[in-house]
VEXROLUM-647012 format. One record per atom (N, C-alpha, C): residue number from 1; atom name; x, y, z. Coordinates in nm, 4 decimals, decimal comma. Layout:
BEGIN
  torlum  kolgu        xx        yy        zz
     NUM     CA         X         Y         Z
...
END
This chain:
BEGIN
  torlum  kolgu        xx        yy        zz
       1      N   -1,4823   -4,0319    1,9259
       1     CA   -1,5113   -3,9403    1,8544
       1      C   -1,4502   -3,9482    1,7149
       2      N   -1,5495   -3,9167    1,6178
       2     CA   -1,5316   -3,9672    1,4801
       2      C   -1,4722   -3,8059    1,4343
       3      N   -1,3662   -3,8182    1,3758
       3     CA   -1,2749   -3,7267    1,3172
       3      C   -1,3142   -3,6977    1,1601
       4      N   -1,3193   -3,5937    1,0829
       4     CA   -1,2966   -3,6056    0,9443
       4      C   -1,1681   -3,5735    0,8792
       5      N   -1,1522   -3,6949    0,8418
       5     CA   -1,0263   -3,6820    0,8002
       5      C   -1,0111   -3,6469    0,6148
       6      N   -0,9315   -3,5501    0,5844
       6     CA   -0,8925   -3,5385    0,4449
       6      C   -0,7853   -3,5398    0,4031
       7      N   -0,7335   -3,6554    0,3167
       7     CA   -0,6130   -3,6895    0,2742
       7      C   -0,5719   -3,5924    0,1719
       8      N   -0,4608   -3,5584    0,1650
       8     CA   -0,3906   -3,4700    0,0695
       8      C   -0,4261   -3,4654   -0,0891
       9      N   -0,4092   -3,5907   -0,1183
       9     CA   -0,4586   -3,6537   -0,2511
       9      C   -0,6145   -3,6198   -0,2850
      10      N   -0,7175   -3,6200   -0,1758
      10     CA   -0,8299   -3,5445   -0,2081
      10      C   -0,8034   -3,4115   -0,2499
      11      N   -0,7373   -3,3494   -0,1630
      11     CA   -0,7308   -3,1925   -0,2112
      11      C   -0,6952   -3,1794   -0,3513
      12      N   -0,6104   -3,2712   -0,3958
      12     CA   -0,5149   -3,2315   -0,4764
      12      C   -0,6121   -3,2541   -0,6641
      13      N   -0,7513   -3,3185   -0,6024
      13     CA   -0,8319   -3,3580   -0,7057
      13      C   -0,9498   -3,2718   -0,7277
      14      N   -0,9456   -3,2015   -0,6133
      14     CA   -1,0462   -3,0995   -0,6225
      14      C   -1,0550   -2,9852   -0,7476
      15      N   -1,1227   -3,0620   -0,8671
      15     CA   -1,2083   -2,9615   -0,9740
      15      C   -1,3133   -2,9052   -0,9789
      16      N   -1,2655   -2,7582   -1,0467
      16     CA   -1,3896   -2,6389   -1,0871
      16      C   -1,4439   -2,6563   -1,2423
      17      N   -1,5695   -2,6402   -1,2492
      17     CA   -1,6027   -2,6122   -1,4080
      17      C   -1,5973   -2,4676   -1,3994
      18      N   -1,5756   -2,5297   -1,5607
      18     CA   -1,5527   -2,3649   -1,6282
      18      C   -1,6144   -2,4011   -1,7494
      19      N   -1,6784   -2,2664   -1,8366
      19     CA   -1,7317   -2,2232   -1,9210
      19      C   -1,5887   -2,1617   -2,0360
      20      N   -1,5841   -2,2418   -2,1117
      20     CA   -1,4940   -2,2228   -2,2018
      20      C   -1,5183   -2,1163   -2,3252
      21      N   -1,4573   -2,0237   -2,3523
      21     CA   -1,5214   -1,9376   -2,4648
      21      C   -1,3830   -1,8781   -2,5368
      22      N   -1,4752   -1,7984   -2,6970
      22     CA   -1,2924   -1,7630   -2,7723
      22      C   -1,3162   -1,6163   -2,7796
      23      N   -1,1942   -1,5126   -2,7586
      23     CA   -1,2353   -1,4445   -2,7745
      23      C   -1,1082   -1,3909   -2,8713
      24      N   -1,1061   -1,3557   -3,0123
      24     CA   -1,0361   -1,3889   -3,1583
      24      C   -1,0122   -1,5384   -3,1340
      25      N   -0,8584   -1,5516   -3,1250
      25     CA   -0,7747   -1,6535   -3,2170
      25      C   -0,8015   -1,7267   -3,0445
      26      N   -0,7729   -1,6978   -2,9290
      26     CA   -0,7756   -1,7306   -2,8216
      26      C   -0,8524   -1,7649   -2,7161
      27      N   -0,8410   -1,9047   -2,6327
      27     CA   -0,9380   -1,9837   -2,5729
      27      C   -0,9182   -1,9244   -2,4339
      28      N   -1,0705   -1,9033   -2,3525
      28     CA   -1,0208   -1,8257   -2,2408
      28      C   -1,1767   -1,9407   -2,1887
      29      N   -1,1700   -1,8965   -2,0471
      29     CA   -1,2174   -2,0032   -1,9509
      29      C   -1,2668   -1,9056   -1,8721
      30      N   -1,4045   -1,9112   -1,7846
      30     CA   -1,4462   -1,8359   -1,7145
      30      C   -1,5036   -1,9642   -1,6029
      31      N   -1,5176   -1,9130   -1,4506
      31     CA   -1,5975   -1,9878   -1,3889
      31      C   -1,7392   -2,0143   -1,4066
      32      N   -1,7730   -2,1458   -1,3996
      32     CA   -1,9004   -2,1781   -1,4411
      32      C   -2,0200   -2,1171   -1,3065
      33      N   -1,9771   -2,1118   -1,2214
      33     CA   -2,0503   -2,0295   -1,1179
      33      C   -2,1158   -1,8904   -1,1447
      34      N   -2,0816   -1,8275   -1,2363
      34     CA   -2,0614   -1,6913   -1,2253
      34      C   -2,1744   -1,6656   -1,3302
      35      N   -2,1866   -1,7708   -1,4382
      35     CA   -2,2735   -1,8203   -1,5710
      35      C   -2,4245   -1,8132   -1,5047
      36      N   -2,5134   -1,7095   -1,5213
      36     CA   -2,6600   -1,7336   -1,5343
      36      C   -2,7033   -1,7985   -1,6853
      37      N   -2,6652   -1,7456   -1,7933
      37     CA   -2,7233   -1,8142   -1,9157
      37      C   -2,6452   -1,6980   -2,0222
      38      N   -2,6769   -1,7718   -2,1290
      38     CA   -2,5955   -1,7739   -2,2522
      38      C   -2,7353   -1,6885   -2,3496
      39      N   -2,7145   -1,5890   -2,3950
      39     CA   -2,7970   -1,5381   -2,5047
      39      C   -2,7460   -1,5089   -2,5581
      40      N   -2,8293   -1,4979   -2,7358
      40     CA   -2,7914   -1,4979   -2,8622
      40      C   -2,8469   -1,3726   -2,9435
      41      N   -2,9732   -1,3650   -2,8963
      41     CA   -3,0448   -1,2671   -2,9705
      41      C   -3,0813   -1,1152   -2,8921
      42      N   -2,9762   -1,0153   -2,8835
      42     CA   -3,0010   -0,9273   -2,7983
      42      C   -3,0252   -0,8174   -2,9541
      43      N   -3,1873   -0,7708   -2,8773
      43     CA   -3,2350   -0,6659   -2,9775
      43      C   -3,1841   -0,5312   -2,9956
      44      N   -3,2071   -0,5077   -2,8532
      44     CA   -3,1523   -0,3468   -2,8588
      44      C   -3,0678   -0,2936   -2,7755
      45      N   -2,9902   -0,2679   -2,8142
      45     CA   -2,8711   -0,1782   -2,6955
      45      C   -2,9033   -0,0328   -2,6335
      46      N   -2,9265   -0,0050   -2,5519
      46     CA   -2,9490    0,1671   -2,5069
      46      C   -2,8342    0,2104   -2,4732
      47      N   -2,7547    0,2957   -2,5644
      47     CA   -2,6450    0,3746   -2,5329
      47      C   -2,6159    0,4662   -2,4280
      48      N   -2,5172    0,4431   -2,3814
      48     CA   -2,4950    0,5226   -2,2239
      48      C   -2,3807    0,5988   -2,2529
      49      N   -2,4159    0,7715   -2,2600
      49     CA   -2,3029    0,8424   -2,2697
      49      C   -2,2333    0,8371   -2,1789
      50      N   -2,0716    0,9168   -2,2247
      50     CA   -1,9664    0,9549   -2,1523
      50      C   -1,9046    0,7776   -2,0507
      51      N   -1,9375    0,6554   -2,1387
      51     CA   -1,9014    0,5054   -2,0536
      51      C   -1,7733    0,5317   -2,1560
      52      N   -1,7044    0,3939   -2,1356
      52     CA   -1,6223    0,3525   -2,1942
      52      C   -1,6387    0,2698   -2,3100
      53      N   -1,5345    0,2870   -2,4199
      53     CA   -1,6212    0,2090   -2,5287
      53      C   -1,6208    0,0703   -2,5573
      54      N   -1,5677    0,0474   -2,4290
      54     CA   -1,6095   -0,1220   -2,3985
      54      C   -1,7238   -0,1344   -2,3593
      55      N   -1,8073   -0,0637   -2,3236
      55     CA   -1,9258   -0,0997   -2,2169
      55      C   -2,0314   -0,0134   -2,3450
      56      N   -2,0696   -0,1047   -2,3919
      56     CA   -2,1697   -0,0646   -2,5533
      56      C   -2,3112   -0,0132   -2,4941
      57      N   -2,3601   -0,0263   -2,3694
      57     CA   -2,4399    0,0177   -2,3445
      57      C   -2,5345   -0,0850   -2,2631
      58      N   -2,6578   -0,0438   -2,2340
      58     CA   -2,7353   -0,1708   -2,1624
      58      C   -2,8243   -0,2584   -2,2180
      59      N   -2,8966   -0,3057   -2,1700
      59     CA   -3,0342   -0,4101   -2,2504
      59      C   -3,1315   -0,4118   -2,1782
      60      N   -3,2377   -0,4295   -2,1799
      60     CA   -3,3263   -0,4991   -2,1231
      60      C   -3,3687   -0,6222   -2,0976
      61      N   -3,3821   -0,6720   -1,9949
      61     CA   -3,3647   -0,7926   -1,9630
      61      C   -3,3886   -0,8272   -1,8205
      62      N   -3,4620   -0,9600   -1,8088
      62     CA   -3,5258   -1,0152   -1,6641
      62      C   -3,5822   -0,8766   -1,6049
      63      N   -3,6623   -0,8328   -1,6231
      63     CA   -3,7363   -0,6575   -1,6063
      63      C   -3,6278   -0,6052   -1,5129
      64      N   -3,5216   -0,5795   -1,5807
      64     CA   -3,4290   -0,4812   -1,5659
      64      C   -3,3245   -0,4645   -1,6815
      65      N   -3,2433   -0,3609   -1,6897
      65     CA   -3,1454   -0,3070   -1,7335
      65      C   -3,0079   -0,3884   -1,6658
      66      N   -2,9262   -0,4486   -1,8064
      66     CA   -2,7824   -0,5234   -1,7656
      66      C   -2,6616   -0,4407   -1,8633
      67      N   -2,5804   -0,3847   -1,8035
      67     CA   -2,5023   -0,3199   -1,8800
      67      C   -2,3884   -0,4487   -1,9702
      68      N   -2,3821   -0,3890   -2,1087
      68     CA   -2,2847   -0,4871   -2,2099
      68      C   -2,1720   -0,4608   -2,2445
      69      N   -2,1074   -0,5739   -2,1780
      69     CA   -1,9592   -0,4883   -2,2002
      69      C   -1,8762   -0,6158   -2,3085
      70      N   -1,8170   -0,5689   -2,4157
      70     CA   -1,7674   -0,6273   -2,5259
      70      C   -1,6388   -0,6636   -2,5150
      71      N   -1,5705   -0,7614   -2,4513
      71     CA   -1,4462   -0,8162   -2,4126
      71      C   -1,3716   -0,8263   -2,5248
      72      N   -1,4163   -0,7978   -2,6413
      72     CA   -1,3383   -0,7845   -2,7465
      72      C   -1,2533   -0,6518   -2,7793
      73      N   -1,3423   -0,5561   -2,7700
      73     CA   -1,3231   -0,4057   -2,7325
      73      C   -1,2470   -0,3832   -2,6560
      74      N   -1,2752   -0,4530   -2,5165
      74     CA   -1,1713   -0,4289   -2,3704
      74      C   -1,0015   -0,4969   -2,4267
      75      N   -1,0017   -0,5559   -2,4610
      75     CA   -0,8649   -0,6322   -2,5445
      75      C   -0,8411   -0,5869   -2,6839
      76      N   -0,8906   -0,4620   -2,7489
      76     CA   -0,8640   -0,4362   -2,8536
      76      C   -0,8277   -0,5257   -2,9638
      77      N   -0,9202   -0,6392   -2,9264
      77     CA   -0,9183   -0,7130   -3,0551
      77      C   -0,9644   -0,6681   -3,1965
      78      N   -0,9531   -0,7197   -3,3435
      78     CA   -1,0117   -0,6595   -3,4180
      78      C   -1,1400   -0,7570   -3,4434
      79      N   -1,2625   -0,6384   -3,4650
      79     CA   -1,3943   -0,7304   -3,4851
      79      C   -1,4113   -0,7048   -3,6509
      80      N   -1,4449   -0,8419   -3,6896
      80     CA   -1,4636   -0,8873   -3,8566
      80      C   -1,6598   -0,8710   -3,8287
      81      N   -1,6799   -0,7570   -3,9821
      81     CA   -1,8111   -0,7600   -4,0000
      81      C   -1,8620   -0,8530   -4,0508
      82      N   -1,7678   -0,9441   -4,0789
      82     CA   -1,8329   -1,0769   -4,1727
      82      C   -1,8134   -1,1999   -4,0624
      83      N   -1,7607   -1,1817   -3,9686
      83     CA   -1,7581   -1,2917   -3,8605
      83      C   -1,9161   -1,3152   -3,7996
      84      N   -1,9007   -1,4431   -3,7577
      84     CA   -2,0520   -1,5210   -3,6917
      84      C   -2,1094   -1,3839   -3,5976
      85      N   -2,2052   -1,3760   -3,5881
      85     CA   -2,2581   -1,3349   -3,4740
      85      C   -2,2461   -1,3744   -3,3046
      86      N   -2,2029   -1,2646   -3,2414
      86     CA   -2,1613   -1,2630   -3,1162
      86      C   -2,2217   -1,3524   -3,0160
      87      N   -2,2139   -1,3609   -2,8996
      87     CA   -2,2740   -1,4423   -2,7926
      87      C   -2,2478   -1,3584   -2,6662
      88      N   -2,3556   -1,3475   -2,5910
      88     CA   -2,3741   -1,2726   -2,4835
      88      C   -2,3703   -1,3787   -2,3676
      89      N   -2,2540   -1,4001   -2,2715
      89     CA   -2,2539   -1,4581   -2,1629
      89      C   -2,3438   -1,3800   -2,0428
      90      N   -2,4581   -1,4166   -2,0001
      90     CA   -2,4974   -1,3053   -1,8769
      90      C   -2,4240   -1,4095   -1,7395
      91      N   -2,3678   -1,2745   -1,6762
      91     CA   -2,2961   -1,2941   -1,5634
      91      C   -2,3802   -1,2561   -1,4353
      92      N   -2,3427   -1,3480   -1,3378
      92     CA   -2,4162   -1,3182   -1,2108
      92      C   -2,3268   -1,2648   -1,0821
      93      N   -2,2695   -1,1812   -1,0854
      93     CA   -2,2191   -1,1409   -0,9382
      93      C   -2,3152   -1,0695   -0,8424
      94      N   -2,2878   -1,1150   -0,7225
      94     CA   -2,3422   -1,0888   -0,6118
      94      C   -2,4977   -1,0028   -0,6715
      95      N   -2,5775   -1,1189   -0,7337
      95     CA   -2,6981   -1,0808   -0,7593
      95      C   -2,6979   -0,9803   -0,8501
      96      N   -2,6177   -0,8669   -0,8984
      96     CA   -2,6057   -0,8366   -1,0334
      96      C   -2,5894   -0,8952   -1,1599
      97      N   -2,6890   -0,8299   -1,2754
      97     CA   -2,6242   -0,8900   -1,3777
      97      C   -2,5494   -0,8119   -1,4852
      98      N   -2,4883   -0,8794   -1,5543
      98     CA   -2,3777   -0,8355   -1,6951
      98      C   -2,3999   -0,9237   -1,7970
      99      N   -2,3766   -0,8479   -1,9249
      99     CA   -2,3733   -0,8892   -2,0640
      99      C   -2,2159   -0,8674   -2,0924
     100      N   -2,1768   -1,0005   -2,0923
     100     CA   -2,0332   -0,9980   -2,1228
     100      C   -2,0107   -1,0245   -2,2868
     101      N   -1,9899   -0,9864   -2,3756
     101     CA   -1,9962   -1,0318   -2,5200
     101      C   -1,8473   -1,1088   -2,5390
     102      N   -1,8540   -1,2195   -2,6248
     102     CA   -1,7408   -1,2780   -2,6493
     102      C   -1,7382   -1,3589   -2,7959
     103      N   -1,6864   -1,3551   -2,8570
     103     CA   -1,7012   -1,4585   -3,0150
     103      C   -1,7580   -1,5742   -2,9854
     104      N   -1,7300   -1,6432   -2,8954
     104     CA   -1,8407   -1,8064   -2,8846
     104      C   -1,7743   -1,8801   -2,8287
     105      N   -1,9349   -1,9605   -2,7746
     105     CA   -1,8914   -2,0175   -2,6124
     105      C   -1,8147   -2,1788   -2,6811
     106      N   -1,7434   -2,2868   -2,6318
     106     CA   -1,6810   -2,3565   -2,6761
     106      C   -1,7309   -2,4784   -2,5949
     107      N   -1,7457   -2,5081   -2,4427
     107     CA   -1,7892   -2,6197   -2,3942
     107      C   -1,7412   -2,5894   -2,2621
     108      N   -1,7993   -2,6401   -2,1542
     108     CA   -1,7626   -2,6501   -2,0184
     108      C   -1,6482   -2,8037   -1,9735
     109      N   -1,5591   -2,7172   -1,9087
     109     CA   -1,4404   -2,8303   -1,8685
     109      C   -1,4328   -2,8450   -1,7143
     110      N   -1,3767   -2,8939   -1,6619
     110     CA   -1,3343   -2,9864   -1,5457
     110      C   -1,1884   -2,9538   -1,5392
     111      N   -1,1367   -2,8130   -1,3910
     111     CA   -0,9901   -2,8029   -1,4289
     111      C   -0,9772   -2,8070   -1,3069
     112      N   -0,8425   -2,8963   -1,2957
     112     CA   -0,7631   -2,9522   -1,1553
     112      C   -0,7300   -2,8142   -1,0976
     113      N   -0,7446   -2,7259   -0,9990
     113     CA   -0,7091   -2,5873   -0,9522
     113      C   -0,5359   -2,6327   -0,8852
     114      N   -0,5234   -2,7149   -0,8988
     114     CA   -0,3150   -2,7842   -0,9153
     114      C   -0,2445   -2,7513   -0,9953
     115      N   -0,3554   -2,7610   -1,1155
     115     CA   -0,2989   -2,7647   -1,2252
     115      C   -0,2719   -2,6464   -1,3054
     116      N   -0,2771   -2,5480   -1,2398
     116     CA   -0,3133   -2,4163   -1,2880
     116      C   -0,1775   -2,3495   -1,3022
     117      N   -0,1187   -2,3019   -1,4072
     117     CA   -0,0200   -2,2461   -1,4146
     117      C   -0,0121   -2,0832   -1,3927
     118      N    0,0775   -2,0116   -1,3286
     118     CA    0,0251   -1,8799   -1,2730
     118      C    0,1081   -1,8010   -1,3805
     119      N    0,0680   -1,6791   -1,4477
     119     CA    0,1583   -1,5667   -1,5237
     119      C    0,1551   -1,4873   -1,4354
     120      N    0,2644   -1,4144   -1,5028
     120     CA    0,3196   -1,2596   -1,4934
     120      C    0,3079   -1,1809   -1,5690
     121      N    0,2101   -1,1539   -1,5941
     121     CA    0,1627   -1,0547   -1,7111
     121      C    0,1245   -0,9263   -1,6295
     122      N    0,1362   -0,8820   -1,5334
     122     CA    0,1101   -0,7264   -1,4618
     122      C    0,1848   -0,6031   -1,5060
     123      N    0,2784   -0,6559   -1,6412
     123     CA    0,3332   -0,5386   -1,7002
     123      C    0,3079   -0,5185   -1,8274
     124      N    0,1397   -0,6549   -1,8726
     124     CA    0,1347   -0,6441   -1,9918
     124      C   -0,0317   -0,6255   -1,9877
     125      N   -0,1096   -0,6711   -1,9037
     125     CA   -0,2502   -0,6271   -1,8573
     125      C   -0,2430   -0,6351   -1,7108
     126      N   -0,3426   -0,5984   -1,6634
     126     CA   -0,3946   -0,5979   -1,5223
     126      C   -0,3845   -0,7433   -1,4776
     127      N   -0,3151   -0,7843   -1,3561
     127     CA   -0,2876   -0,8961   -1,3363
     127      C   -0,3906   -0,9840   -1,2504
     128      N   -0,4926   -0,9072   -1,1616
     128     CA   -0,6382   -0,9337   -1,1457
     128      C   -0,7376   -0,9903   -1,2541
     129      N   -0,7024   -0,9754   -1,3592
     129     CA   -0,8146   -1,0388   -1,4439
     129      C   -0,7824   -1,1618   -1,4590
     130      N   -0,6584   -1,2361   -1,4769
     130     CA   -0,5876   -1,3429   -1,5271
     130      C   -0,5646   -1,4413   -1,3618
     131      N   -0,6017   -1,5222   -1,3687
     131     CA   -0,5632   -1,6146   -1,2711
     131      C   -0,4694   -1,7135   -1,3028
     132      N   -0,4686   -1,7409   -1,4386
     132     CA   -0,3559   -1,8283   -1,4410
     132      C   -0,4032   -1,8910   -1,5728
     133      N   -0,3259   -2,0365   -1,6434
     133     CA   -0,2765   -2,0420   -1,7694
     133      C   -0,3429   -2,2222   -1,7139
     134      N   -0,4098   -2,2640   -1,8080
     134     CA   -0,4738   -2,4297   -1,8146
     134      C   -0,4031   -2,4917   -1,9373
     135      N   -0,3767   -2,6123   -1,9281
     135     CA   -0,3618   -2,6405   -2,0660
     135      C   -0,4185   -2,8073   -2,0705
     136      N   -0,5220   -2,7834   -2,1494
     136     CA   -0,5983   -2,9177   -2,1448
     136      C   -0,6064   -2,9816   -2,2975
     137      N   -0,5734   -3,1039   -2,3192
     137     CA   -0,5286   -3,1967   -2,4372
     137      C   -0,5101   -3,1045   -2,5130
     138      N   -0,3579   -3,0224   -2,4870
     138     CA   -0,2708   -2,9455   -2,5895
     138      C   -0,3352   -2,8197   -2,6048
     139      N   -0,4775   -2,7514   -2,5497
     139     CA   -0,5356   -2,6136   -2,5373
     139      C   -0,4738   -2,5201   -2,4108
     140      N   -0,4667   -2,4318   -2,4779
     140     CA   -0,4150   -2,3421   -2,3425
     140      C   -0,4975   -2,2085   -2,2875
     141      N   -0,5670   -2,2528   -2,2094
     141     CA   -0,6815   -2,1900   -2,1536
     141      C   -0,6517   -2,0898   -2,0790
     142      N   -0,6422   -1,9465   -2,1469
     142     CA   -0,6245   -1,8483   -2,0473
     142      C   -0,7414   -1,8696   -1,9098
     143      N   -0,7474   -1,8644   -1,7708
     143     CA   -0,8527   -1,8436   -1,6647
     143      C   -0,8468   -1,6837   -1,6378
     144      N   -1,0165   -1,6331   -1,6713
     144     CA   -1,0185   -1,5372   -1,6627
     144      C   -1,0880   -1,4826   -1,5340
     145      N   -1,0867   -1,3705   -1,5016
     145     CA   -1,1133   -1,3398   -1,3472
     145      C   -1,2638   -1,2376   -1,3460
     146      N   -1,3758   -1,3091   -1,3820
     146     CA   -1,4484   -1,2285   -1,4233
     146      C   -1,4989   -1,1025   -1,3069
     147      N   -1,4719   -1,2074   -1,1964
     147     CA   -1,5527   -1,0923   -1,0736
     147      C   -1,4447   -0,9744   -1,0542
     148      N   -1,3400   -1,0070   -1,0262
     148     CA   -1,1977   -0,9181   -1,0488
     148      C   -1,2400   -0,7883   -1,1539
     149      N   -1,2192   -0,8426   -1,2685
     149     CA   -1,2755   -0,7568   -1,4005
     149      C   -1,4054   -0,6941   -1,3790
     150      N   -1,5063   -0,7572   -1,3193
     150     CA   -1,6244   -0,6091   -1,2977
     150      C   -1,6066   -0,5526   -1,2163
     151      N   -1,5291   -0,5648   -1,0938
     151     CA   -1,4776   -0,4772   -1,0056
     151      C   -1,4069   -0,3633   -1,0121
     152      N   -1,3071   -0,4084   -1,1251
     152     CA   -1,2197   -0,3007   -1,1410
     152      C   -1,2628   -0,2010   -1,2539
     153      N   -1,3513   -0,2774   -1,3689
     153     CA   -1,3725   -0,2213   -1,4710
     153      C   -1,5230   -0,1529   -1,5103
     154      N   -1,6288   -0,1589   -1,4373
     154     CA   -1,7626   -0,1744   -1,4817
     154      C   -1,8773   -0,1349   -1,3287
     155      N   -1,8254   -0,1633   -1,2045
     155     CA   -1,8710   -0,1368   -1,1015
     155      C   -1,8811    0,0359   -1,0742
     156      N   -1,7968    0,1466   -1,1163
     156     CA   -1,7740    0,2320   -1,0958
     156      C   -1,8927    0,3119   -1,1836
     157      N   -1,9273    0,2330   -1,2955
     157     CA   -2,0087    0,3057   -1,3878
     157      C   -2,1401    0,3037   -1,3599
     158      N   -2,2254    0,1941   -1,2895
     158     CA   -2,3297    0,1338   -1,1823
     158      C   -2,3337    0,2943   -1,0609
     159      N   -2,2303    0,2937   -1,0305
     159     CA   -2,2302    0,3732   -0,9223
     159      C   -2,2429    0,5002   -0,8820
     160      N   -2,2437    0,5594   -1,0627
     160     CA   -2,1763    0,7192   -1,0419
     160      C   -2,3071    0,7361   -1,1357
END
């Protein structure tokens, strides 16, 4: 009988692709499997009354409406009016689309899951948004858990 043998060295070499982006001066990374597309020209934002300030409203896209979330406002970062135009990552979570505003897109990188450093940030920010820290070529990337962020901060808007 043939058996599938997995060596521990194979498990240690498992990498995941991440899209890296900027929020202010900080480098972040999000699992590439959630990225549907990158949009740069958002024409009209439809405001939604009584929504949190970081939810700018909704945009018409792909024959539907997509909530538009500004992570810069969520993290209370200063937004420069003379800054380059923002970028919108269109995120797909369980076939629901969300637009996430960031300062810029950097690159796609591979991160070995064994190299992620856990962060104890529960007293500073909700820990379920941050999976850890990865240092690649002397650059620290905060691994952002977009699925948990959407679940805890946005889906209540869609269901009310």
